SEKE-149524 format. One record per residue (C-alpha): x negated, y negated, z. Coordinates in steps of 0.02 Angstrom, whole numbers, plus 50000, padded with zeros to 5 digits. Layout:
N
XYZ ...
//
This chain:
585
500014999949996 499244982749945 499334967250006 500824960449909 501834977049955 501494972550139 501994956150113 503604959450007 504314970950149 504264956550285 504854945150154 506264957650114 506964955850289 507004938150281 507834937150120 509184949950186 509564940350337 509964925250233 511104935650137 512704933550254 513964940450141 512964956750098 513114953949908 511364951249860 511354934249833 510664917549931 510954899149903 509674888249824 509494877749974 509084893750091 507794899749943 506924882149957 506804882750151 506214900250134 504944896149997 504264882850083 503994891950248 503134906350150 501964893550076 501634884950238 501214901750336 500224908750183 499184893250169 499474890849965 500214873149906 501964872949886 502844865349721 504594859649753 504954856049584 504564874149514 506034881149609 507174867849522 506474871649354 506524890149380 508434889249422 508874875249324 510394883349231 511084890549399 511354874449500 513064876749549 513194895349605 512114903849715 510374912249660 510284931149647 508834941449714 508434946649550 508274928049494 507154925549651 505854938949623 505074932449469 504844915449545 504064922649713 502874933949614 502364919349502 502484904049625 501974912849787 501254930649779 500154928649638 499294913349717 499034923649900 497274925349959 496794935850113 496424920250213 498044916750324 498584924850477 499584938750450 500354938650630 501104920850606 501744927450430 502614941250516 503234930650652 503924917950531 504914933350448 505444941650600 506244925650689 507294924750518 507844942950527 508004946350712 509054930550737 510554939550623 510114957350667 509484959050844 510764959050992 509604953051132 510814956451276 510854974051233 508974976851235 507964982651384 506354979051291 505764959851277 505684951251115 503794953151091 503904972251102 505344972550984 504364961950866 502924974050870 504114988750843 504664979050677 502974977050627 502454995050654 504224999450547 503594989850411 501904997850411 502615014950418 503975013750284 503795019250104 503895005449966 505765009549944 507214997249971 508334995350064 506844999650189 507035014850298 505775025050393 505995044050370 505965055650505 504245062850478 503575045250515 504765043450665 504205058750738 502445052550705 502705035750799 503695044950944 502275056450959 500905041950974 501985032251102 502165049051213 500375053251195 499925034951263 501195036651410 500415053651448 501975061251412 502275078551343 503145077851164 504955086551176 504885095050998 506685104551022 507535087451068 506785077850928 507265093750800 509105090950854 509005072650823 507905074250649 509415082250568 510455066550602 509005055650522 508905065850377 510675065350339 510595046850349 509125045750234 508005037250371 508255023350507 508325005050476 507094993950586 508444989450705 508985007750727 507205011950760 507154996750901 508775004150970 507965022250968 506585017151071 507575004251190 508705019551226 507315028751289 507925045151239 506205051251205 505465043651352 506625046051508 505825043351673 504505029251606 504885012151677 504814997351549 503054991551585 502265008451534 503405008351369 502894990251337 500914995951359 501175010151239 502034999051115 500664987451128 499284999951107 500155007850954 500324989550878 498534986850908 497855002950818 499125003150678 499334983850651 497744975050705 496564989850648 495924992650828 494835008350818 494365008550994 494184996051154 493574996351334 492354989251460 490564992351444 488814982751493 487924971251373 486164964651393 486054947251354 485074939351205 484144925651305 484154927651484 484174948251465 485384949551604 486804963451602 488554957651594 490144968251583 491164964151426 492844969451345 492394976951181 493514979151035 493094988750888 493824986250712 493464992050538 492074978250502 491764970250666 491474973550853 491994959150960 491694956751143 492694947351266 492594941151450 494154952651495 495584964451430 496744949551397 495664943251242 495794924851303 494014921251313 492864928351142 490994929351178 490384933751023 490554946250867 489504961050807 489814960650612 489654977950537 489084980850357 488304995250256 486564990150326 486964992350503 486545007750617 486845013950795 485555023550900 485515031251067 484275023551195 483445032151341 483755025751518 482865009451564 483044994051673 484195004451802 485495007351648 486145023951597 487075028351438 486225016051329 486355014751152 485884999951029 486924990850873 485734985450737 486514971950628 485854961650497 485094948050602 485094954450790 485004970050892 486274972851030 485934985751184 487404991651269 487725002251425 489265013251418 490065020451593 489705039651555 488895050551426 490675055051352 491075036751325 489415033051253 489565047251138 491375040551083 490865023851053 489325029750956 490375040950850 491635028250823 490535014350769 489705025450646 491255031250578 491795012850552 489835010350460 490225026950353 491905019550299 491195003250249 489805012450137 491065023550050 492285007350042 493645017650116 495225011350206 495595011150399 495895028950475 497645025450507 497905018650335 497245033550263 498085045250368 499745037050317 499325039750128 498875057550169 500555060150258 501325051350117 500495063149989 501005078650105 502845073650099 502765071549912 501895088549899 503225097149998 504595087749899 503815093949743 503575112449811 505445110449868 506085105849695 505055119949619 505885133249742 507555125949691 507065127549508 506625145749543 508155149149646 509215141949504 508285153349376 508545168149488 510415163049513 510515162149321 509715178949291 510835184949423 512305179449342 511645187149184 511425204349267 513255202549332 513815199949156 512825213849097 513585225249221 515315218349190 515055223049002 514555240049059 516085242649183 517175236149034 516425249248919 516705262849038 518455257249080 518795256348880 518055273548874 519065280249016 520555272548929 520175281848764 519865297348853 521585296948942 522475292548771 521465307448697 522135318348844 523825311448804 523705316948630 523015332948656 524395336948783 525645331048654 524775341148517 524795356848634 526605355448678 527085353348496 526005368648450 526775378948587 528455373348531 527995375748349 527275393948379 528255399348521 529465407048384 528085413348285 527175421048445 527295439748389 526935436148220 525525427048232 524545433548393 522835432548306 523175413948256 523765412048445 522205420248522 521265408248401 522185392548450 521995397048642 520055397848620 520055381248531 521205374448683 519995381448808 518445373648708 519315357048709 519655359648904 517905362748932 517395346248837 518595336148930 517845342349090 516225338649043 516775319948979 517575316849142 516075322249239 515095310149138 516385295949190 516275300449369 514265299349342 514395284149260 515415275849414 514185283049533 512795274649429 513765258449434 513895258249628 512005263049626 511565249749524 512765237749637 511755241749794 510065241149711 510595221549654 511015219449837 509355227149902 508455215549770 509295200149832 508885204350022 506965209049961 506875193049873 507565183650022 506245192850143 504805189450019 505375170950014 505425170250211 503625178950209 503005167550084 503425151450183 502665159850342 501095164350245 501045145450174 501285139550343 499875150650422 498665146450274 498945127050310 498665128550505 497035139650459 496375126350341 496745114050473 495835123950596 494455127650487 494295106550435 494245103150624 492815116850654 491885111150518 492115093650579 491315097750754 490015109650678 489485092850560 489575081850717 488375095150812 487205094550673 487105075850666 486855075350848 485485089650834 484625079050691 484695063150795 484015072150948 482515080850844 482135063350771 482105054750929 480895069851003 479705067150845 479725049350876 479205051251062 477885063951010 477165052350871 477085039051004 476205049451143 474935055050995 474615036850967 474375031851148 473095046551172 472135040951014 472135023651078 471475029751256 470195039251173 469555023851081 469655013751229 468615027351348 467345026651192 467175008551195 467045007851383 465565020851380 464855009451244 464844994551359 464315003551509 462675008451399 462564991951344 462804986151512 461344996951580 460224990851435 460544972951475 460214975351653 458604984551626 458014969151510 458604958151652 457274965851762 455984964851645 456264945951612 456434943651800 454794952151838 453904941151702 454644926251773 454014931351948 452244934251874 452354917751796 452864909051946 451424918852052 450134913351910 450774896051908 450724894652107 448834902052096 448524888651978 449294873152063 448254879052220 446654877952123 446984861552058 447514855352233 445974863152306 444804854752177 445694837152150 446564835852322 448094823252309 447154812452190 448224810152030 447224804851864 447924789751797 448124794951611 449034784951462 450814788151439 451444797051290 452614789151169 454134801551206 455014797051381 454754809151507 455994817051617 456144810451798 456554822051949 456674819552126 454824824252150 454284811052024 453974810251836 454054827851758 452504836551678 453434840451506 454554829551394 456414832851353 455874838951182 454734852951259 456314857151387 457304859951243 455964870451164 455824881951308 457774882251324 457874889251154 456294901651188 457214907651347 458854909951255 458014921451111 457234931351248 458934933451333 459814939551177 458334949551116 458664964851229 460594965351178 460204966550995 
//
């Protein structure tokens, strides 16, 4: 069902609500108001002149719905883009339809729940007008409500009610609201529980909510963990402050490049997994392992559907149910056709048997007439030859032999007629047995078809479970390989670091030995210098010869002028630096 068909269902409710006389016609002024409201909620420009031009020749009388459909398709539905609020559009059509059809005093459900049931009705109905919901979809909806409320499904009770739905060719939206309002299939449940169940089914079917619940999310900037209410839809994961959905904190946009992965325990958080989007990675913690696996599987299914460009699961399930109904209807028509062929064949057999019976009857009649003629001939012969008995004994004996022969042939003929009658009765019994055998064969065939269908469903479920287990094993094996690879890298880095540490230790020992050698040389030089100064002091005393100063300035220390210049100091520093670096080389 495309966007146009979805919009037409809601518009049909609004149009029929304006059709007060139920004649399929609405006045032009009401159509103007309806068209203006549709353009407003669908966010398309409204051309008030177009409606006047479209119905220019019908100004005085009402406008029929056949005449309004071309205008609706051309000026409204052809211009619609998927940028409007569908809930607001449904509420506008609901307001017009409920004002006429909904009796609020007779309802125990509130107006909001009735609106949600109306939206679910439009989603589950087929594209046939007037809109009705078939018994199979009513059963599907009531089962989902019962599952949400935690109530067992009463199949036997619904089978009795299902016959009445089939006789009426389905239920209207208002009859469906009345059925749920009567609580016929949810006895013992209070109004709040029923309202919660309606809201949850509405979110799943209409708002495309695949899964929702509380989980912990790691912050992007402050890196703290905060509990959020997460809502998964086919293309986005939204998270809110609480489940009332009043304050949205952000969205995780899903596309075919996203992925979801399980994480080990860290930061004191268990049941961790991450969602990688195009520009960011989100770390999330579920309450337990079961919830974690359910969320990972649900998000992965949504990503796979985006990759395959497939519709949402409940839309796909609705299409499959519709295809199944069409298939069953085709099979039923085929069975009816075969039954008609069997009936025609049976009638043909009956006609053949009737023909045989008539032939047998005609043969019996001819035999009876022949017997009468024979008796009459015998009497005539007896009368004729009674006077000549003595004279023609030989002829009489011959005639008696002929009569005996004729009697024997008659008895054989009568016996043959009797056998034919018995054969006719046997054919009748065989025909009845054939009918019963065909009925038994049809019953067995239906039972085998149902068992095969159940077996195929079970096999599909087992295959899905097997695939899920294989995927889980592959993910676990991949994580194990990644951890092993990280461990090997760390061991190699540790070996390299130990090798570098050994080299540094050997270099340190060599540098220390060089240091002690240099220190020994410095001590020897210091001892030599000290002995030389002692000799000079002993020879010259405290006298200091006055010598002409050099052109380069001398350094001044706290003991007086230095014995070397600044250039000599730099040269000595350079020499010492080279000696210091030479052991390391």
